[in-house]
C-alpha positions in Angstrom: -17.8 5.4 4.6 -18.3 6.4 8.3 -16.6 5.2 11.5 -18.6 2.4 13.2 -18.2 0.4 16.4 -16.3 -2.3 14.6 -13.8 0.0 13.0 -13.4 1.7 16.4 -12.7 -1.7 18.1 -10.1 -2.5 15.4 -8.3 0.8 16.0 -8.3 0.2 19.8 -6.8 -3.3 19.3 -4.2 -1.8 16.9 -3.2 0.7 19.6 -2.9 -2.1 22.2 -0.3 -3.9 20.0 1.4 -0.8 18.7 1.8 0.8 22.1 2.0 -2.3 24.2 -1.0 -1.2 26.4 -1.4 -3.2 29.6 -3.9 -3.9 31.1 -6.3 -4.5 28.3 -8.7 -1.5 27.8 -12.3 -1.9 28.8 -14.5 -3.7 26.3 -11.8 -5.5 24.4 -11.7 -9.3 24.5 -8.8 -11.6 23.6 -9.3 -13.8 20.5 -11.9 -11.5 19.0 -12.3 -11.0 15.2 -11.3 -7.3 15.8 -8.0 -8.4 17.4 -7.1 -10.7 14.5 -7.9 -8.0 11.9 -5.9 -5.3 13.9 -2.8 -7.6 14.0 -2.7 -7.8 10.2 -3.3 -4.1 9.3 -0.7 -1.9 7.8 -0.1 1.7 9.0 -1.8 3.0 5.9 -4.8 0.8 6.5 -5.2 1.9 10.1 -4.7 5.5 9.2 -7.6 5.2 6.7 -9.8 3.8 9.5 -8.6 6.5 12.0 -9.6 9.2 9.6 -13.1 8.0 8.8 -15.7 10.7 9.8 -18.3 9.8 12.4 -21.0 11.7 10.5 -21.4 12.9 6.9 -23.8 15.7 6.2 -25.1 16.2 2.7 -27.3 19.3 2.9 -28.2 19.3 -0.8 -30.2 16.1 -0.3 -31.1 16.8 3.4 -29.2 13.6 4.4 -27.0 12.8 7.4 -25.1 9.5 7.3 -24.0 7.7 10.5 -23.2 4.2 11.4 -25.8 3.4 14.1 -28.2 6.2 14.8 -28.6 9.5 16.6 -29.7 10.3 20.1 -33.2 12.0 19.6 -32.9 13.8 23.0 -30.0 15.9 21.6 -29.7 18.4 18.9 -28.6 16.5 15.7 -25.2 18.1 15.6 -24.6 17.7 19.4 -24.5 13.9 19.1 -21.0 12.7 20.0 -19.0 9.9 18.3 -20.2 7.3 20.8 -23.8 8.1 20.1 -23.5 7.8 16.3 -21.4 4.6 16.5 -23.4 2.7 19.1 -27.0 4.1 19.7 -29.9 2.0 18.5 
């Protein structure tokens, strides 16, 4: 399993509630599905999400696993977490 944009949004919502962050960080919307999920997660569950890798490399099979895609204008391993979670 790799980190994707939805897992990232849930983590951000969890941090909003846990740390009482005000104002609401850019991109988060009240009453979203991510907000509802984040409110019901345990610390163990959120730690699982926080520790998901952004990229898995399996050289034996010449496979790279990401959530969304990679930026073709960058070297494969120079793609950052935003790229591999959001690029199309």
